[in-house]
Every structure is written in C-alpha cells, then in structure tokens.
N, C-alpha and C positions, 0 to 999 in steps of 0.2 A: 502494504498499500503509498501512495505515493504522500507525503505531505504538501509538494506541492504540484501533486495533476491534477488535485481541484478538485470539490466532493458540495458545490456551488457554494454563492454568499456568504459571505460569516454576519454571526448577529450580531448586536452591539446588545441583549442584553444575555447573550453568552449564550443560548441557546440554540440551536440549529433544527430544530424538530420539539413539536409539541412534549412527544412523550417524555423527552430527554432528562436524563435526575440526573446524571451527574458526568461534574465539567471539573476538566484538567487545564489549565493553562502555564504553557513556561515559552520559559526564551530561549528561544532555537538557536542564536547568536551563540550561547553560553553551551550548547545542548551536539553544535559539529560546525568546522569550518566550513565544511563543502556541503551544496547540493543532496550531494550523493551521500554521504557520512551522514545528515540527520534521516534520508528517508530508513538506513540501515539501521539507525537507533527506531522510527516508526515501530518499521516492521517487528521486530526483535519486541519495541514491548506490543503490540498486536500478541504475537501470539502469547507471550504474558497473559495480556489480559485475558483472553479464553480458556490459556490452562489455570487461569482462576476462577475458572465461571460467570465471567462477563464476554461483552461483547461492544468491539468496539463501533459505532455507528454509522461517524464522523471525526474529520481530522484537515480542517484549517489554519492554511496561516492564517491570522489579523492584516489584515491589507491596511487596512486605519492607526494599524502599531509596530509595520516592518519588523519584528524580530518576533512575533510571538504565536507560538502553537497552540491549536486547542483541542482538544478532544472533547469528545462527547460518550455520553455511554444513558442506556435507556436505563441506567439501574447499575446496581456495586458497591462494594463496601470500601467509602473514600480512604481508607488508609490502607489499606492493599493495592489500591489506584496508587498514590503518591506514596508507597512502595517501592511497584513499579517504575512512576517515574524518574528516581533518584537512583535504579541499578540503570535503568538503560538509556537514558541523555545522562551523561555525564560531562564537568559536571554541571550544574540543571539550576536554575531559579524558578520557581512555581510556585503555585495554587489548589488548590480543590474542593468544589463548592459541591454542595448538595441542593443549592438554589442560584437559580440566575444570578451571574454576577455585574456586580453596576457597579454604581458610587453610591458611596455612603453615605449615611443620614450625620454619620457622628465619627468623629474619627481621635480616638485614642490612644498613647504612648506613652510608654518609658522615656524615661530619659539619658541611662547612664549610658554609655554603647551601644544606646541605638538612634539618640535623635541630635546626641553630642559625639565625640570620637575617645571619653576620658573617664574612669571614674572618679566622680570631682571629691571623693572624703580621700582616694587611693592620691590622689595630688596636691592635694588638702595637706594633708600626712607628710610628706619631702621636707613640706616647711620648718617641722616640727622636726626631721628626721628618723623617720618611723616607717616611708611607701614600703617599706618591706616586709616589714610586721602586718598591717593594715590591709595591707596587696591580697599577703599570702588569708586572709580572712574573707575579705572580701569574694576571693577567688571560690572558696568556700560556702559562701555561704550563695553566693550566682548558680551555683554548682547540684544546692540542692542540700549539700552533706553539712549543713550548720542549719545554724531555725534562725529566719533571718535577724528574729526582735537582737534574736541577745548577743549574734552577731554587731550585729548595730549599734549596739550600748556601749559593749566592748569596743566596738572604734573612736564614737566619738569620745567615752571615757581614756582613749588614749592617748587625746585629744585638748587635755585637763591645760591652761594656760596657755595654749597658741594665743597671740595677738588677732585680735579681732581684723588688724589691717588686713593680713594671710588671707582671706578670702579674698578683697578685693584683690591682691596684685597673684591665686587665684587664677581668679578668675582673668583678667586679660593676657597674665604669661604663657597659658598651660591650655585652657579649654577653648574649644572651636567648632564648630557643627560639623557635625556628621553630610559627607557631599551628598546631597541630592534632599537633605532635608527643607531648606526653603523651598524649594519650585514644591518636592510635592505637599507642605503644608500650605500655599499659596494657591496650588492650585485643587488643592481640597475644596478648600474656601472660596474659589471662585464660585463655586460650582456647587456652591448651598450648605457646603461641610459645615456643622460647628465642631472645634479644635481642641482637646485636651491634651492638657500633659501632668501628667502623672508617677510624679517619685519616689520611690522610697531614697530619695538622697533630703536634699534642705531646698528649703522656697532661699535659704542670703544668690542659690547657682541657679531656683530651677525657674524665680524670677525675672530672671535677665535673659537668661537663657529664652523663656516664656516670649517676652517681648523682640529679642531678634528676631526669632523665629517664627515668630507670627502665632501664634498657641491666643485663644481665648479665653480660655481655664486653665488654670495653674492649683495645682494638690500634691502637697509635698511633709516634708518633716523638715524641725525648729531646731537651730540650736539654739541650749543654751549660754547664754552673753549676761555680763558682768563684769562692772569695772576698763570694757572694753579686753575683758581677755572674753575667752570658751568656758566653763564652767565641768565639760565633762559630761553635760547631761542631758538628754534631750527637753522642749519645750511643751505640751502640749503628746493628743496618741497622738500612734505614732501609724506612718500607713506604710500598710503592709504585703501583704497579695485580697490575700481578703479585704481591702477595704476599693485598691486598683477593681476589682470586680464591678465590689458594687456599687463606685463613683460610673462604671460602665453603665453597669444597672439604669441605675435615676436618669442619667441623661439619654440612656434608652425610649424610656419610661415617660421623659416629658417629651420625646415624641413623636411618640402618636404610635398605633396599631401600620405598621410599612412601613416602616426607619430599617434602618441597614446598617450594624457599626462594622470600624473595622479597630482593630487596635495593633500593634507592634510593643514586641519588646523581645529581650536576651536567657532573661536567667528564670529562676527557679520559681521567681517569685513573682513574674509574671503570667506562673500559668495559668489561674481559675479566669484572667481575664482575658486571656486568648482564648481559651474554653467556650469562655463568653456569648462570643463576639463572632459576630456571624463567615467576616472573614477575620482570622486571627491569623496574621503573616510572623513568626521567628526569625525578624535580624541578625545573623554572625552569631544565630545565639547557641549555648551548650546545650549540649545535648539532648535533656528532660525537655527542655522545652520548646524544644527544636522539634520533639516528638508529641509536645501538643497539642500542635501549632493542625492549621487548614495547608498552611502553604511555609515555605523558608526560605530568605536571600541567604546566600553564600559572599557570592561571585558579582554582583553589578550594587554600584549606588541606591539609594532609597528614592529612588524616580525608578526603579524596577518594580513599586509600587503602584505609579503610572501607569505601564506597561501591562500590568494584570489586571487587573480595573478598569481595561481596555480606555487609555483616554489618549488621544493618538501627540506622539508631541509637539505638531504644531498647536494644541491647545492648550501647552504646558503653562504655566504665570513664568516667567524666570526672574529669577529676585538678584 
C-alpha cells in the first residue's frame, strides 16, 4: 500500500469515512527521507495492523500539512496502534485518537522541559552550588521514582537562605523557551483556543514565562520568601499531578459540551493530565509519561503539535 498513491482527498476532521473510529497521524518526514522508505514502512505497518486483528482502511498524506501521514481504521485498540506506529516508523512523532482530530478548545501545558528547555529549580540550585544534588532528585521525581510532593519539599529546603535576586538572574541567564513554543501558543489562541500554563514549579518563573509565551492563565507553586531570601518552604497548597488534572477538567467544564482539550507534558506528574485530555501529547518525555499519552513528540519541535492537529504552516502565527 502506497502512502503516495492516493486514497481520496484528506479530511480536515481527521476522518475519511463515516465509520472511521481510530486515527493515527504521524510526521512522515521523520519516518523516512525518501518516498520508497515510507512506502516500505507503511506496508510493514499495514501487515502488523492486520496481524493485530485490525484493518487499515485508508492511508493519506495530508496535503495541507506537508509531511503528515494519516492512517484511518474502522476500529481497534489505540495503544496497539500506537505501538505499531512507533515500531514501524522510526523515528516518528505521532498522535493516535479515537475521535476526530481537530483544533482544541483549551490547551493546558506543563512548563519545565516542555514549554521551556530547563528545569527551573535545577538552574536556581546552581546559584547555591547544589545543582547536581537537586537535579538528581528532579530526575527521579520526573521518572516517577519519588513522591512528587516529598521530592519538591526536599529540593526547596535545600535552597534555604538563597537570595531572592538569584531568581531574576536565573530567569535572565538560564531560562529559554522551547523551540516552537511561542508559535504553538499564538497559533492556538488565534483559532480561539484558551491557553493555560500549569506547573509543579514556581510562580516566580511561571508568571514571566507565561507572559512571554502568551498563556492566558498560570497555575503553580509559590516559594516562601522572607527578608529577601528563600525560606526553604513553600507558601500555600502544592500543585501536583492531581491539581494539573483538576485544572484541565475545570477548564473543560467551563467551556461546555463538545469542547476538546489538548495537554502537553514530559514527566510522571503530568500523567493524569495527559490521560484526561482528548489529545494528550508527551513532549520529549520520560517513559511513564510517554506510555500514558495519546502521542509523543521526540524529534521535531513544538510546532509538530500544530502539524498533528492539521493546521497548515501557512496558518501558523509566528512571533
């Protein structure tokens, strides 16, 4: 079966037939540099789909998105299809959905290592000479090996006595947007999508990052500060995985029936939010988060999300 032979015009809704129930979109440019490579990969994937008891009904390149290949099935297991896509199109960025893929009504995203390239607490710890120690705890927490709240309190405790001015220096010198972040947020907003940044990190960082990237709402933790120095404590309730999920569900409830949600994240504390979203996309993620998501981006930048949603590059808002 050829990806380029044509199976009828692609549909912007994500379905090419009335009875289609399972859709996979993948960035075909990541799958093979030549048409022949992609055809061979598609043929192998088709055989694997049949061997799994499913049927590939249609396979089309989405002309309006350039290098996006869409697979349409009349039904089946989304997790099995995702595994087949990951196995037979290597490397690949993809999204698998049991509903029509469309522009979401609300976008809720993690911040650290998702919308920005760094883990803020690790970079801040470097000003106290503790980056290696704090980073090791962060990595284990994001892998899901440590309880998030305990790990957060331990890391914040290590920062006791650090001058508050280090936060401003850290922001200016260390924190950079993830490639494609501004374009992703601006393009979704231009199409009527509400944007929310929710982080297990801190408002000291999240508020300026949200303003820079264009998010409309910010939810995060607060560092305790007294006499110009960090107290080693947190002020207020903890924003953990359950809060991230709750924020997404609250936003969806406010929008009413028919609204669609998109979530992006990279760590174990993002899993409930990724699972709750209509389209949960793990971005360069830890294994547990990747396994819990509907899709994964590990090769392209954040504009790959726009491609997978079916938004043509000519309609991106580049800032």
